[in-house]
C-alpha positions as CSV (number, residue, x, y, z in Angstrom):
1,X,129.4,134.2,144.3
2,X,129.3,132.0,147.4
3,X,127.6,134.7,149.4
4,X,124.9,135.0,146.8
5,X,124.3,131.3,146.8
6,X,124.2,131.2,150.6
7,X,121.4,133.8,150.6
8,X,119.2,131.7,148.3
9,X,116.8,129.2,149.8
10,X,116.9,126.8,146.9
11,X,118.8,126.5,143.6
12,X,117.3,124.0,141.0
13,X,120.0,121.9,139.4
14,X,117.9,120.3,136.6
15,X,115.2,121.4,134.2
16,X,111.5,120.9,134.9
17,X,109.8,118.2,132.8
18,X,107.7,119.5,129.9
19,X,103.9,119.6,130.6
20,X,101.2,118.7,128.1
21,X,99.6,121.7,126.3
22,X,96.0,122.5,127.2
23,X,93.4,120.2,125.6
24,X,92.1,123.1,123.5
25,X,95.6,123.6,122.0
26,X,96.3,120.1,120.7
27,X,94.8,117.3,118.7
28,X,91.4,117.3,117.0
29,X,90.2,120.1,119.2
30,X,92.9,122.5,118.0
31,X,92.4,121.5,114.4
32,X,88.6,122.2,114.6
33,X,89.2,125.5,116.3
34,X,91.9,126.6,113.8
35,X,90.2,125.4,110.6
36,X,86.5,125.5,111.3
37,X,85.8,128.0,114.0
38,X,88.7,130.5,113.9
39,X,86.4,133.5,113.4
40,X,82.8,134.5,113.2
41,X,82.7,134.3,109.4
42,X,84.4,130.9,109.3
43,X,81.9,129.7,112.0
44,X,78.9,130.8,110.0
45,X,80.3,129.2,106.8
46,X,81.1,125.9,108.7
47,X,77.5,125.7,110.1
48,X,76.0,126.4,106.7
49,X,78.3,123.7,105.1
50,X,77.3,121.2,107.8
51,X,73.6,122.0,107.2
52,X,74.0,121.4,103.4
53,X,75.9,118.2,104.0
54,X,73.3,116.9,106.4
55,X,70.5,117.7,104.0
56,X,72.3,115.9,101.2
57,X,72.9,112.8,103.4
58,X,69.3,112.8,104.5
59,X,68.0,113.3,101.0
60,X,70.3,110.9,99.2
61,X,70.7,108.3,102.0
62,X,67.5,106.4,101.3
63,X,68.3,106.5,97.5
64,X,71.6,104.7,98.2
65,X,70.3,102.4,101.0
66,X,67.4,101.1,98.9
67,X,69.6,100.6,95.8
68,X,69.1,97.3,93.9
69,X,72.0,95.4,92.3
70,X,70.4,92.2,91.0
71,X,67.5,93.1,88.7
72,X,67.4,92.7,84.9
73,X,65.7,95.9,83.9
74,X,64.6,99.3,85.0
75,X,61.0,98.3,85.1
76,X,61.8,95.4,87.4
77,X,63.7,97.8,89.7
78,X,60.6,100.1,89.9
79,X,58.3,97.1,90.5
80,X,60.4,95.9,93.4
81,X,60.8,99.4,94.9
82,X,57.0,99.9,94.6
83,X,57.2,103.7,94.8
84,X,60.0,103.9,97.3
85,X,63.1,106.0,96.6
86,X,66.0,103.8,95.5
87,X,68.7,103.6,93.0
88,X,68.8,100.9,90.2
89,X,72.5,99.9,90.5
90,X,71.7,96.8,88.5
91,X,72.7,98.6,85.4
92,X,76.2,98.8,86.7
93,X,76.4,95.2,87.8
94,X,75.1,94.1,84.4
95,X,76.9,96.5,82.1
96,X,80.2,97.3,84.0
97,X,82.2,95.4,81.4
98,X,80.8,97.6,78.6
99,X,81.4,100.7,80.6
100,X,85.0,99.8,81.1
101,X,86.0,98.0,77.8
102,X,83.3,99.0,75.3
103,X,80.6,97.0,73.6
104,X,82.6,95.3,70.9
105,X,85.9,94.4,72.6
106,X,86.0,90.5,73.0
107,X,84.9,89.5,76.5
108,X,87.4,86.7,76.6
109,X,90.2,89.2,76.0
110,X,89.5,91.6,78.9
111,X,92.7,90.4,80.5
112,X,94.7,92.2,77.9
113,X,93.8,95.8,78.6
114,X,93.8,95.0,82.3
115,X,97.4,93.7,82.1
116,X,98.3,96.7,80.0
117,X,96.9,99.0,82.8
118,X,99.0,97.2,85.4
119,X,102.1,97.4,83.3
120,X,101.4,101.1,82.8
121,X,101.5,101.7,86.6
122,X,104.8,99.9,86.8
123,X,106.2,101.8,83.8
124,X,105.1,105.2,85.2
125,X,106.5,104.6,88.7
126,X,110.2,105.3,87.9
127,X,109.2,108.4,86.0
128,X,106.9,109.8,88.7
129,X,109.0,108.8,91.7
130,X,112.7,109.3,91.1
131,X,113.9,107.4,94.2
132,X,112.8,104.1,92.7
133,X,115.5,101.9,91.0
134,X,116.5,103.2,87.6
135,X,116.4,99.7,86.2
136,X,112.7,100.0,86.1
137,X,113.1,102.6,83.3
138,X,113.6,99.6,81.0
139,X,109.9,98.7,81.7
140,X,109.0,102.4,80.9
141,X,110.8,102.2,77.5
142,X,109.2,98.9,76.6
143,X,105.7,99.7,77.7
144,X,104.4,101.5,74.6
145,X,105.3,98.6,72.4
146,X,104.0,95.9,74.8
147,X,100.8,97.9,75.4
148,X,100.2,98.2,71.6
149,X,100.6,94.5,71.2
150,X,98.3,93.7,74.1
151,X,95.5,96.1,73.1
152,X,95.5,95.6,69.3
153,X,96.9,92.1,69.2
154,X,98.5,90.6,66.1
155,X,102.0,89.3,66.0
156,X,104.6,90.4,68.5
157,X,107.1,91.0,65.7
158,X,105.3,94.3,64.8
159,X,106.0,96.1,68.0
160,X,109.5,94.4,68.1
161,X,110.4,95.9,64.7
162,X,109.1,99.3,65.8
163,X,111.3,99.1,68.9
164,X,114.3,98.2,66.8
165,X,113.5,101.1,64.5
166,X,113.3,103.6,67.5
167,X,116.7,102.3,68.8
168,X,118.3,102.6,65.3
169,X,116.9,106.1,64.9
170,X,118.2,107.1,68.3
171,X,121.7,106.0,67.6
172,X,121.6,107.7,64.2
173,X,120.4,110.9,65.9
174,X,123.3,110.8,68.4
175,X,125.9,110.2,65.7
176,X,124.7,113.1,63.5
177,X,123.7,115.5,66.3
178,X,127.1,117.1,66.4
179,X,126.5,118.5,63.0
180,X,123.2,120.1,64.1
181,X,120.2,119.2,66.1
182,X,117.7,119.5,63.3
183,X,119.9,117.4,60.9
184,X,120.3,114.7,63.6
185,X,116.6,114.6,64.3
186,X,115.8,114.3,60.6
187,X,118.3,111.5,60.2
188,X,117.0,109.6,63.2
189,X,113.4,109.8,61.9
190,X,114.5,108.6,58.4
191,X,116.4,105.7,59.8
192,X,113.6,104.7,62.1
193,X,111.1,104.8,59.2
194,X,113.4,102.7,56.9
195,X,113.8,100.0,59.6
196,X,110.1,100.0,60.3
197,X,109.3,99.7,56.6
198,X,111.7,96.8,56.0
199,X,110.6,95.1,59.2
200,X,107.0,95.4,58.3
201,X,107.6,93.8,54.9
202,X,109.4,90.9,56.6
203,X,106.8,90.3,59.2
204,X,103.8,90.5,56.9
205,X,104.0,86.7,56.3
206,X,104.8,85.8,59.9
207,X,101.5,86.6,61.6
208,X,101.6,83.4,63.7
209,X,104.6,84.4,65.8
210,X,103.5,85.1,69.3
211,X,100.2,86.3,67.9
212,X,97.2,87.5,69.9
213,X,93.7,87.8,68.6
214,X,93.6,91.0,66.5
215,X,91.2,93.7,67.7
216,X,90.2,96.6,65.4
217,X,90.3,100.1,66.6
218,X,86.5,100.5,66.1
219,X,86.1,97.8,68.8
220,X,87.8,100.0,71.4
221,X,85.6,101.7,73.8
222,X,84.5,102.5,77.4
223,X,86.7,103.9,80.0
224,X,89.6,102.1,78.4
225,X,89.4,104.4,75.4
226,X,89.5,107.5,77.6
227,X,92.5,106.1,79.4
228,X,94.3,105.4,76.1
229,X,93.7,108.8,74.7
230,X,94.5,110.6,78.0
231,X,97.8,108.7,78.7
232,X,99.1,108.9,75.1
233,X,98.1,112.5,74.4
234,X,99.5,113.8,77.7
235,X,102.7,111.9,77.2
236,X,103.2,113.3,73.7
237,X,102.0,116.8,74.3
238,X,104.5,117.6,77.0
239,X,107.7,117.2,74.9
240,X,106.0,118.8,71.9
241,X,104.8,121.7,74.1
242,X,108.4,122.2,75.4
243,X,109.7,122.4,71.8
244,X,107.0,124.9,70.9
245,X,107.7,127.1,73.9
246,X,111.4,127.1,73.1
247,X,110.6,127.8,69.4
248,X,108.4,130.8,70.3
249,X,111.3,132.3,72.3
250,X,113.8,131.5,69.5
251,X,115.7,134.3,67.8
252,X,115.3,132.5,64.4
253,X,112.4,134.2,62.7
254,X,111.2,131.1,60.7
255,X,111.2,128.9,63.8
256,X,109.5,131.6,65.9
257,X,106.9,132.3,63.2
258,X,105.9,128.7,62.8
259,X,105.6,128.2,66.6
260,X,103.6,131.4,67.0
261,X,101.2,130.6,64.2
262,X,100.7,127.0,65.4
263,X,100.1,128.0,69.0
264,X,97.7,130.9,68.3
265,X,95.8,129.0,65.6
266,X,95.3,125.8,67.8
267,X,94.3,127.9,70.9
268,X,91.8,129.8,68.8
269,X,89.9,126.7,67.6
270,X,87.6,124.6,69.9
271,X,88.7,121.0,70.5
272,X,85.4,119.7,69.2
273,X,86.1,121.3,65.8
274,X,89.5,119.6,65.7
275,X,87.8,116.3,66.4
276,X,85.5,116.8,63.5
277,X,88.5,117.6,61.4
278,X,90.2,114.4,62.6
279,X,87.0,112.4,61.8
280,X,86.2,113.8,58.3
281,X,88.9,116.1,56.9
282,X,92.3,114.7,58.1
283,X,92.1,111.6,55.9
284,X,92.2,113.9,52.8
285,X,95.7,115.0,53.6
286,X,97.1,111.5,53.1
287,X,97.5,109.4,49.9
288,X,94.2,107.9,48.6
289,X,95.2,104.3,49.4
290,X,96.1,105.2,53.0
291,X,93.5,104.0,55.6
292,X,94.5,106.0,58.6
293,X,93.2,104.7,61.9
294,X,90.5,106.9,63.5
295,X,92.1,106.6,67.0
296,X,95.4,107.7,65.5
297,X,93.8,110.7,63.9
298,X,92.1,111.7,67.2
299,X,95.4,111.3,69.1
300,X,97.1,113.6,66.6
301,X,94.4,116.3,67.0
302,X,94.1,116.1,70.8
303,X,97.9,116.1,71.1
304,X,98.2,119.2,68.9
305,X,95.5,120.9,71.0
306,X,97.1,120.2,74.4
307,X,100.6,120.9,73.1
308,X,99.6,124.5,72.3
309,X,98.3,125.1,75.8
310,X,101.3,123.4,77.5
311,X,103.6,125.5,75.3
312,X,102.1,128.7,76.8
313,X,102.3,127.3,80.3
314,X,106.0,126.5,79.9
315,X,106.6,129.8,78.2
316,X,105.3,131.5,81.3
317,X,107.8,129.4,83.4
318,X,110.6,130.4,81.2
319,X,109.6,134.1,81.4
320,X,109.5,133.8,85.3
321,X,113.1,132.9,85.5
322,X,115.4,135.8,86.3
323,X,117.8,136.9,83.6
324,X,120.7,135.9,85.8
325,X,120.0,132.2,85.2
326,X,120.6,132.6,81.5
327,X,123.7,134.7,82.1
328,X,125.0,132.0,84.5
329,X,124.6,129.4,81.8
330,X,126.5,131.6,79.4
331,X,129.3,132.2,82.0
332,X,129.8,128.5,82.3
333,X,130.4,128.1,78.6
334,X,127.3,126.0,78.0
335,X,125.8,125.9,74.5
336,X,122.0,126.4,74.0
337,X,121.0,122.8,74.3
338,X,123.2,122.2,77.5
339,X,121.9,125.4,79.1
340,X,118.3,124.5,78.5
341,X,118.7,120.9,79.6
342,X,120.8,121.5,82.7
343,X,119.8,124.9,84.0
344,X,116.8,126.6,82.4
345,X,114.2,123.9,81.8
346,X,114.5,122.2,85.2
347,X,113.6,125.4,86.9
348,X,111.0,126.5,84.4
349,X,109.2,123.1,84.5
350,X,109.2,123.2,88.3
351,X,107.5,126.6,88.2
352,X,105.0,125.3,85.5
353,X,103.9,122.2,87.4
354,X,100.5,123.6,88.4
355,X,99.7,124.8,84.9
356,X,100.8,121.6,83.3
357,X,98.7,119.5,85.7
358,X,95.7,121.8,85.0
359,X,96.1,121.2,81.2
360,X,96.5,117.5,81.8
361,X,93.4,117.2,83.9
362,X,91.4,119.3,81.5
363,X,92.7,117.2,78.6
364,X,91.7,113.9,80.3
365,X,88.2,115.2,80.8
366,X,88.0,116.4,77.3
367,X,88.5,112.9,75.9
368,X,84.8,112.4,76.5
369,X,84.2,114.7,73.5
370,X,85.1,111.9,71.2
371,X,81.6,110.6,71.7
372,X,80.3,113.3,69.3
373,X,82.3,111.7,66.4
374,X,80.7,108.3,67.1
375,X,83.5,106.8,69.3
376,X,82.0,104.8,72.1
377,X,84.1,106.0,75.1
378,X,82.6,105.9,78.6
379,X,80.1,108.7,77.9
380,X,79.5,107.4,74.4
381,X,78.6,104.0,75.8
382,X,76.1,105.6,78.3
383,X,74.5,107.8,75.7
384,X,74.5,105.2,73.0
385,X,74.1,101.4,73.5
386,X,73.1,101.4,77.2
387,X,70.4,104.2,77.3
388,X,69.2,103.1,73.9
389,X,68.4,99.6,75.2
390,X,64.8,98.9,76.2
391,X,66.0,97.4,79.6
392,X,67.8,100.5,80.8
393,X,66.2,103.4,79.0
394,X,65.7,106.1,81.7
395,X,68.6,105.2,84.0
396,X,70.7,108.4,84.3
397,X,71.9,109.2,87.8
398,X,73.5,105.8,88.3
399,X,75.4,105.7,85.0
400,X,76.6,109.3,85.0
401,X,77.4,109.1,88.7
402,X,79.6,106.1,88.0
403,X,81.3,107.9,85.1
404,X,81.8,111.0,87.4
405,X,83.3,108.8,90.1
406,X,85.9,107.2,87.7
407,X,86.9,110.6,86.3
408,X,87.1,112.1,89.8
409,X,89.3,109.4,91.1
410,X,91.7,109.7,88.2
411,X,91.8,113.5,88.1
412,X,92.1,113.8,91.9
413,X,95.0,111.3,91.9
414,X,96.8,113.5,89.3
415,X,96.2,116.6,91.4
416,X,97.4,115.0,94.6
417,X,100.6,113.7,92.9
418,X,101.3,117.2,91.5
419,X,101.0,118.7,95.0
420,X,103.3,116.0,96.4
421,X,105.8,116.7,93.6
422,X,105.7,120.4,94.3
423,X,106.6,119.7,98.0
424,X,109.4,117.4,97.0
425,X,110.9,120.0,94.6
426,X,110.5,122.9,97.0
427,X,114.0,124.3,97.5
428,X,113.3,127.7,99.0
429,X,114.1,128.6,102.6
430,X,111.4,127.3,105.0
């Protein structure tokens, strides 16, 4: 070994310092070469896309740059522009409150839906991001009752009694569940209904206790109505869809038959038809003296519609699981409910995330269909009171562009969250 070393002119005793990669293989230059100009076909598509984008900017740029925000009518906008291309954004600055809250919601009460929206973000955070403190789940549980009180007003005792009824029904369900899930669920619902009925009778003469100004459902409108329908229907359709998917895979013929008939019937009927049913026909299924709220009827129909589609998405996730997962649950001695809750459903729901999000985004956009049954949501406000007014008759791009922007921001946020959740739940080898 010493002879070999003596024949060498130099032996390095430490590693060379790393050198920077070439400029074309790092940073923005590398990203551009990899994503935009990686091949001849990609280069051609990139150049065509750049051309289209430039043409759009050149064409729409003056329209945005010359936009007016402080006029009182479309005719005044056109007079000021004097033939030049420009947008009349004044309709947004004048009618933004109606676009967001509707035409009949009291203007001095706009703080209530705004506060409900902020509380909704806080309540959804511990459900969407599991690393947050679990104590925030208290806000999640209280949110539906507080939001109802803020939006509709009245005495605070009404949502309080409803909360007590839900708690009583839950404990009744837990105590009877050991005799059967269906029996426990029925007992819980009955107990909750009894508590709600008794509490409603007691609070009927106490409307002045922490009372807010009552707002009728017919006064709800604007983007607030779209948010209400979207949040409530998506939240309700997910657990119902899970039960329908499990029911369709059940070995009990009655449960399976009911689930199959419900799913296939609902999926075979357009949503707009169900909305007309909610508006006209559904009231006939209740006692004559019952005055069922139109928003509640619409929530029932939209929830039924989305539940059927979510059920099929989750059924696909259940079918994608290997048979060994079911056999593993049986080998551990778990009963059906434990196996589904601890082993099967967590994996099936992870597989079904893209499909569930697709249904949720579609459902949120479909809430605009309520405008055809004379509900003044965001699109209904544009088509009805705003465009029907003499001041703004003829303004289209500004209003519908604003509506498209609101829906895009919401739907894009949902999509980005689902992609983040998929990356967080990815457990395969990388």
